[in-house]
C-alpha angles and dihedrals in degrees: 000000000000124000090255091052091050091052090048090055096051094039091050091050094048097045090050094052107110095206099044091112093045093051100032096167103018097061097046090043090053088049091055089056095047089051090048089058089047087066091067104024133048135199090031121230125196089252090060095064109010129072120246107292093024097256098123139029105252119249097001116152138135091254094051090047090051089056091058096041091051090064090066107025119041095188101041122135118245117271088228130217093291089068089072094057107092120201126218089266096054100078089049090051090049091052091051091051091048089052090055092048091050090056095066116109120281088238091062097034096053093051112081093196091052091047089053091053091049090048091053091052094047095045092047090052092051092048096045101038103032117016100040090053092050094045091050087066093051133087093220115129123261116249110250110235136172108267109249108352145282103347113129094235092052091052091049091050090048091051091049092052092050092045090053089058097053100021093233119105094175093057091047093048093047090049092051091049092048092050093047091050092048089055100038105028107019095156097041104047130081115190135193121215107266114268094358092093105067097148126091094282117108121263088232134004125208105191103297096349122097119209115207116190122205134166092195116017111232134173088265090057090055090048087059089051090051090050090055092049091049088057089058093254132134113242133214120186112209117204138159114281090246090058097046098098092043092049091053090050092049091048089054091050088051091051092244104107092106097043105050136042120231123201140162120252093242096049094045095050092042090052093049093051096043092050092050092047093048087234090288111146101222092047090048091054093047095049094045091048090061096056105066098059090050090051093049090051090055097049126076 
């Protein structure tokens, strides 16, 4: 199947849907999720993409739709919570799309890498030709994203913009770290809800490494680092880039410069994503595209 043939399939399905104008965001959002399941399963069965009983499309929400949209449109508005409410017509539309996907050749369907390529083409068409036009008419907020990608400076600028909106850099930074860990290290990271963990426990824990987040390093911050070390953990102190030199100087004054690592938020997140992606450009873009919607869901 060529890219043009893939587009013809999804366009033909969408243009034939009788309720596409009644459910302008719900139906295409459901389609994004059916196609996402197509990446890992073929031929598709109802149980792959519908809830038990078949009354809803499984996993559909505005936030999960935002994750997919963000891969293809860096300035899109959020789909909003209404995108997760499926109408009676949505499961039927999902079934019709699954039927079309099941009709592709066995050569394409049995190859996971080829299915992923087809999914990218179909999802991009839905985002570009359907959802962006619908979202342009809405008053829903735009999803805040780092401008450009995974560079440390861009992540720092993004964090500063978000922090200016809620006046809380530590909460923003912890949310970005949580989102990055969910994407890159989902089975190795344990996270606390931002700002709810004000004791000596780490803000996040990646296996045996404690992450302590601080806008301005204080003696109490270093006490938290000592507590992590006393629990036989490694410790990384995460600060804004502009505080990095000062934090290193304070760590030396506290006698901790040789016992903890200190890094900026941007460099730490960039390093996580680059390592996971193997420094391959397309993988970098895909991983980084998944982080902003998760961050926006964590922030007020």
